[in-house]
C-alpha positions in Angstrom: 0.0 0.0 0.0 1.3 3.5 -0.8 0.3 6.7 0.8 1.0 10.3 -0.4 2.6 12.5 2.3 5.1 15.4 2.7 8.7 15.0 3.8 10.0 18.0 5.7 13.6 19.0 6.2 15.8 22.0 6.9 18.4 22.6 4.2 21.5 24.2 5.6 24.3 25.8 3.6 26.7 28.6 3.3 26.5 31.6 0.9 29.5 33.8 0.3 29.6 37.6 -0.2 32.7 39.0 -2.0 33.6 42.7 -1.6 36.6 44.7 -2.7 38.2 47.2 -0.4 40.6 49.8 -2.0 43.9 50.2 0.0 46.5 51.9 -2.2 49.3 51.7 0.5 53.0 51.1 -0.2 54.3 48.0 1.5 57.7 46.3 1.8 56.5 42.7 1.3 53.5 40.9 0.0 51.0 40.2 2.9 49.7 36.7 3.4 46.1 35.7 2.9 44.3 35.9 6.3 41.1 35.1 8.1 39.3 37.5 10.5 36.2 35.9 12.0 34.1 34.7 9.1 35.9 36.7 6.5 38.9 35.6 4.4 41.1 38.4 3.2 43.1 38.0 0.0 45.6 40.8 -0.7 46.0 42.0 -4.3 49.4 43.6 -5.0 51.1 45.1 -8.0 54.6 46.4 -8.7 54.7 50.0 -9.8 57.7 51.4 -11.5 58.5 55.0 -10.3 62.3 55.5 -10.6 62.5 52.6 -8.2 60.3 49.5 -7.9 57.9 49.6 -4.9 55.3 47.1 -3.8 51.8 48.6 -3.4 48.9 46.9 -1.8 46.2 47.8 -4.3 43.1 46.2 -2.7 42.0 43.3 -0.6 39.2 40.9 -1.6 37.1 40.0 1.4 35.1 36.8 1.3 32.6 36.5 4.1 30.7 33.2 4.8 27.0 33.6 5.7 25.2 30.5 7.1 21.8 29.8 5.6 19.0 27.5 6.4 15.6 26.9 4.7 12.7 24.7 5.7 11.3 22.8 2.8 8.3 20.4 2.3 8.1 18.2 -0.7 5.6 15.5 -1.7 6.8 11.9 -1.3 5.2 8.5 -1.7 5.5 6.4 1.5 4.9 2.6 1.8 2.6 1.7 4.6 2.0 -1.7 6.3 -0.4 -2.7 9.0 -0.3 -5.8 11.2 -3.1 -7.3 13.3 -2.1 -9.3 16.3 -4.4 -11.8 18.0 -3.6 -13.3 21.4 -4.8 -16.8 22.2 -5.2 -18.0 25.8 -3.4 -21.1 26.7 
């Protein structure tokens, strides 16, 4: 026997938000990629030739993780069985 019903679940996931932050600051060495809380910071550098070569931190790309969840309900077909138990006296 089959019965139509709804299966319910909460779908959890992570969504990311990418932003760029302009820095334009002269630096001596390339900074490392870092993590602050839920944000990963990726430095972007370029070499600029001015009578001498200088390393300039142009911008940082910040990637922030945002937890998400969503309740869903979808139709499903369930199999159903019934049993009848009879006790006999001895």
